[in-house]
C-alpha positions as CSV (number, residue, x, y, z in Angstrom):
1,M,-19.3,5.1,-19.3
2,L,-16.9,7.9,-19.8
3,K,-13.6,7.1,-21.5
4,W,-10.4,7.9,-19.7
5,D,-9.5,10.6,-22.2
6,Q,-12.8,12.3,-21.4
7,L,-12.0,12.3,-17.7
8,R,-8.5,13.8,-18.1
9,E,-8.1,17.5,-18.7
10,P,-5.1,18.6,-20.8
11,E,-2.4,20.4,-18.9
12,S,-1.6,23.8,-20.4
13,G,0.3,26.9,-19.4
14,E,-1.0,28.7,-16.3
15,E,-3.8,26.3,-15.6
16,R,-2.0,23.3,-14.1
17,L,-4.3,20.8,-12.5
18,W,-2.1,20.0,-9.5
19,E,-2.3,23.7,-8.5
20,L,-6.0,23.7,-8.9
21,F,-6.3,20.6,-6.8
22,H,-4.1,21.9,-4.1
23,E,-6.1,25.1,-3.8
24,N,-9.4,23.2,-3.8
25,S,-8.2,20.8,-1.2
26,K,-7.3,23.5,1.3
27,V,-9.3,23.8,4.6
28,S,-11.4,26.9,5.0
29,P,-12.8,28.5,8.2
30,V,-16.3,28.2,6.7
31,D,-16.1,24.5,6.0
32,V,-18.9,22.6,7.7
33,A,-17.7,19.4,9.5
34,M,-19.8,16.2,9.6
35,S,-21.0,15.3,13.1
36,N,-19.5,12.3,14.8
37,E,-22.8,10.5,14.5
38,Q,-22.8,11.0,10.7
39,V,-19.3,9.9,10.4
40,L,-19.8,6.7,12.4
41,A,-23.0,5.9,10.5
42,R,-21.1,6.2,7.2
43,M,-18.2,4.2,8.5
44,G,-20.6,1.4,9.5
45,E,-21.7,1.1,5.9
46,M,-18.1,0.4,4.7
47,H,-15.8,-2.5,5.0
48,Q,-12.8,-1.9,7.2
49,T,-10.9,-4.0,4.7
50,L,-12.2,-5.6,1.5
51,P,-13.2,-9.2,2.5
52,Y,-12.7,-11.1,-0.8
53,D,-14.9,-13.9,0.6
54,G,-15.0,-16.9,-1.7
55,H,-11.3,-16.7,-2.5
56,P,-8.9,-19.3,-1.0
57,R,-7.9,-18.2,2.5
58,Y,-4.5,-18.5,4.1
59,A,-4.2,-17.8,7.8
60,L,-1.0,-16.0,8.9
61,P,1.0,-16.8,11.9
62,A,1.5,-14.3,14.7
63,P,4.1,-11.7,13.7
64,T,6.9,-13.0,15.9
65,T,10.0,-12.1,13.8
66,Q,12.5,-10.3,16.1
67,L,14.0,-7.3,14.4
68,S,17.7,-7.0,14.7
69,L,18.0,-3.2,14.4
70,S,16.9,-0.2,16.5
71,V,14.7,2.3,14.9
72,Q,17.6,4.7,14.6
73,D,19.8,2.1,12.9
74,A,17.0,1.1,10.5
75,I,16.4,4.7,9.5
76,L,20.2,5.3,8.9
77,R,20.6,2.2,6.9
78,R,17.5,2.6,4.7
79,R,18.3,2.9,1.0
80,T,16.3,2.4,-2.1
81,A,18.0,-0.6,-3.4
82,R,19.6,-0.5,-6.9
83,K,19.7,-4.3,-7.1
84,L,17.7,-7.1,-5.5
85,A,17.6,-10.9,-5.7
86,A,14.6,-13.1,-5.2
87,V,15.1,-15.3,-2.1
88,P,12.6,-17.5,-0.3
89,M,10.6,-15.7,2.5
90,S,9.0,-17.6,5.4
91,L,5.4,-17.1,6.2
92,E,6.4,-15.8,9.6
93,A,8.6,-13.1,8.0
94,L,5.7,-12.1,5.6
95,A,3.3,-11.9,8.6
96,S,5.7,-9.6,10.5
97,L,6.3,-7.4,7.4
98,L,2.7,-6.9,6.7
99,S,1.7,-6.4,10.3
100,L,4.4,-3.8,10.9
101,G,3.4,-2.1,7.7
102,Y,-0.4,-1.7,8.2
103,G,-1.4,-4.3,10.8
104,I,-3.7,-3.8,13.8
105,T,-2.1,-2.3,16.9
106,S,-5.2,-1.8,19.1
107,D,-8.6,-3.5,18.7
108,N,-10.3,-0.7,20.7
109,R,-12.7,-3.1,22.4
110,G,-14.8,-1.3,24.9
111,N,-13.9,2.0,23.3
112,V,-16.4,4.4,21.8
113,F,-14.4,4.4,18.6
114,S,-15.6,1.7,16.3
115,R,-12.5,0.9,14.4
116,S,-9.2,-0.8,15.3
117,F,-6.0,1.3,15.2
118,R,-3.2,0.3,12.8
119,A,0.5,0.7,12.5
120,A,0.3,3.9,10.4
121,P,-1.4,7.2,11.1
122,S,-4.6,7.8,9.2
123,G,-6.8,10.9,8.8
124,G,-9.8,10.3,11.1
125,A,-8.6,6.7,11.5
126,L,-10.5,5.9,8.4
127,Y,-7.8,3.7,6.8
128,P,-8.6,4.0,3.1
129,L,-5.7,1.8,1.9
130,E,-5.6,-1.9,0.9
131,I,-2.5,-4.1,0.5
132,Y,-2.1,-6.6,-2.3
133,F,1.1,-8.5,-3.1
134,H,2.5,-10.9,-5.7
135,S,5.1,-13.5,-5.0
136,V,6.4,-16.9,-6.1
137,A,8.8,-17.1,-3.2
138,I,6.7,-17.3,0.0
139,E,7.2,-20.6,1.7
140,G,3.8,-22.3,2.3
141,L,2.0,-20.2,-0.3
142,P,1.3,-21.0,-3.9
143,P,2.6,-18.4,-6.5
144,G,0.2,-15.6,-7.4
145,L,-1.6,-12.5,-6.3
146,F,-2.8,-12.1,-2.7
147,H,-4.7,-9.6,-0.6
148,Y,-3.9,-8.9,3.0
149,N,-6.7,-8.3,5.5
150,P,-5.3,-6.6,8.7
151,T,-8.5,-7.0,10.7
152,R,-8.4,-10.8,10.3
153,H,-4.6,-11.1,9.8
154,D,-5.1,-13.4,6.9
155,L,-4.6,-13.6,3.1
156,R,-6.9,-14.3,0.2
157,H,-5.5,-15.8,-3.0
158,L,-6.9,-13.8,-5.9
159,R,-5.0,-15.0,-8.9
160,D,-2.9,-18.1,-9.4
161,G,0.5,-18.4,-11.1
162,D,3.6,-16.3,-11.7
163,L,2.5,-12.8,-12.9
164,S,6.0,-11.3,-12.9
165,R,5.9,-10.6,-16.6
166,D,2.5,-9.0,-16.4
167,I,3.7,-6.7,-13.6
168,A,6.9,-5.9,-15.6
169,G,4.8,-4.9,-18.5
170,G,3.3,-2.1,-16.5
171,L,6.6,-0.7,-15.3
172,L,8.2,2.3,-17.0
173,F,11.7,1.5,-15.8
174,Q,13.7,-1.5,-14.6
175,R,11.3,-4.2,-15.8
176,E,13.5,-6.9,-14.4
177,I,12.4,-5.9,-10.8
178,P,9.5,-8.3,-10.4
179,E,11.5,-11.4,-11.3
180,E,14.4,-10.2,-9.1
181,S,12.2,-9.6,-6.0
182,S,10.8,-11.9,-3.4
183,I,7.6,-9.9,-3.2
184,V,6.0,-7.0,-5.0
185,I,3.6,-5.0,-2.9
186,F,0.8,-2.8,-4.2
187,L,-0.7,-0.1,-2.0
188,T,-4.1,0.9,-3.2
189,A,-6.6,3.5,-2.0
190,L,-10.4,3.4,-1.8
191,F,-10.8,7.2,-1.9
192,D,-14.4,7.4,-0.7
193,R,-13.4,6.0,2.7
194,S,-11.6,9.3,3.3
195,T,-13.3,11.8,1.0
196,F,-16.8,11.2,2.3
197,K,-15.6,13.1,5.5
198,Y,-12.8,15.3,4.2
199,G,-13.7,16.0,0.6
200,G,-10.6,16.8,-1.6
201,R,-8.5,16.9,1.6
202,G,-9.3,13.3,2.0
203,Y,-7.6,12.5,-1.2
204,R,-4.5,14.2,0.1
205,F,-4.8,12.1,3.3
206,A,-4.9,8.9,1.4
207,L,-1.7,9.7,-0.4
208,L,0.0,10.7,2.8
209,E,-1.1,7.5,4.4
210,A,0.5,5.5,1.6
211,G,3.8,7.2,2.4
212,H,3.4,6.3,6.0
213,V,2.8,2.6,5.2
214,A,5.6,2.5,2.7
215,Q,8.1,3.9,5.2
216,N,6.9,1.3,7.7
217,L,7.6,-1.4,5.2
218,N,10.9,0.0,4.3
219,L,12.1,0.2,7.9
220,A,10.8,-3.3,8.7
221,A,12.4,-4.8,5.7
222,V,15.7,-3.2,6.4
223,A,15.6,-4.4,10.0
224,M,14.9,-7.9,8.6
225,G,18.0,-7.7,6.4
226,L,16.1,-7.1,3.2
227,G,16.3,-4.5,0.5
228,V,13.4,-2.4,-1.0
229,R,12.7,-0.7,-4.3
230,N,10.1,2.1,-4.0
231,M,8.3,2.4,-7.3
232,G,6.2,5.3,-8.7
233,G,7.0,4.8,-12.3
234,Y,4.2,2.4,-13.4
235,L,1.2,2.4,-15.8
236,D,-1.7,3.0,-13.4
237,R,-4.5,1.5,-15.5
238,H,-2.3,-1.6,-16.2
239,M,-1.7,-2.2,-12.5
240,D,-5.3,-1.5,-11.6
241,G,-6.5,-4.0,-14.2
242,L,-4.1,-6.6,-13.0
243,L,-5.5,-6.2,-9.4
244,G,-9.1,-6.2,-10.7
245,I,-9.9,-2.7,-9.3
246,D,-11.8,0.0,-11.2
247,G,-9.0,2.7,-11.2
248,C,-11.3,5.6,-10.3
249,N,-12.9,4.8,-6.9
250,H,-10.1,2.4,-6.1
251,S,-6.7,2.7,-7.6
252,T,-3.0,1.8,-7.1
253,V,-1.1,4.7,-5.4
254,Y,2.3,3.1,-4.6
255,M,4.4,0.0,-5.3
256,L,7.3,-1.6,-3.5
257,A,9.5,-4.6,-4.4
258,I,11.3,-6.4,-1.6
259,G,14.1,-9.0,-1.8
260,K,17.7,-9.7,-0.9
261,L,19.8,-6.6,-1.1
262,I,22.7,-6.9,-3.6
263,D,25.6,-4.6,-2.8
264,D,26.5,-2.8,-6.0
265,G,29.1,-0.6,-4.4
266,V,26.9,2.5,-4.7
267,S,26.2,4.4,-1.4
268,G,23.7,7.1,-0.7
269,V,19.9,7.4,-1.0
270,V,18.5,6.6,-4.4
271,A,15.4,8.5,-5.5
272,P,12.2,6.4,-6.2
273,E,11.7,5.4,-9.8
């Protein structure tokens, strides 16, 4: 196996990798698209969501939480919280939060399209993302690391116990966040679900989709009276190892911490860490 330092090219002067990637992920008039038959056949070989069969399963209730804000008010009130507090969260509230973030909105039964539609836009409706979360504050759930399956609207318990310190060890800033949050959410991407069809453009699409899902979670949390910290400052390999994913084909692309919003007297939008 290649070591990480063999995979990573040094950044120097005029040859910046992000520029090379952006150029190489542009669409050209001469690009040859896959046929619908080829795309559907490849999709049929892939899980819509990782099943994690064999791990303890927890059914989620229907997402029945009534949000108290309009979309307009939720957008205007959204802030990246400077301070959170861990408070208990009901299983019903968790179900609503996850469903509004990336849940199924149409099962497409009787439709020629083979996949259900979800709460976030996705390039080709390929849905390359997975949702994991860690919490010790969900009523009715043991503490630990969980995976959310939108297609079955259930959870799998992957690791037991309070992992707050392990998560904090992978953060570059504000390492108190995991212990001060009700839930820490990890958005991960299985890149091949998108790149098999779109090539390098599919990698772009996966990152864009993570932003869509994160915004859904932000607005839903605000409408539920909660605060959110949006986190990009983390050690990727540390978090991938904590989740048990390989970090190349499947990797963490975004993190969010949600809890009770503590008013620190500071107004205005705060940039992600």
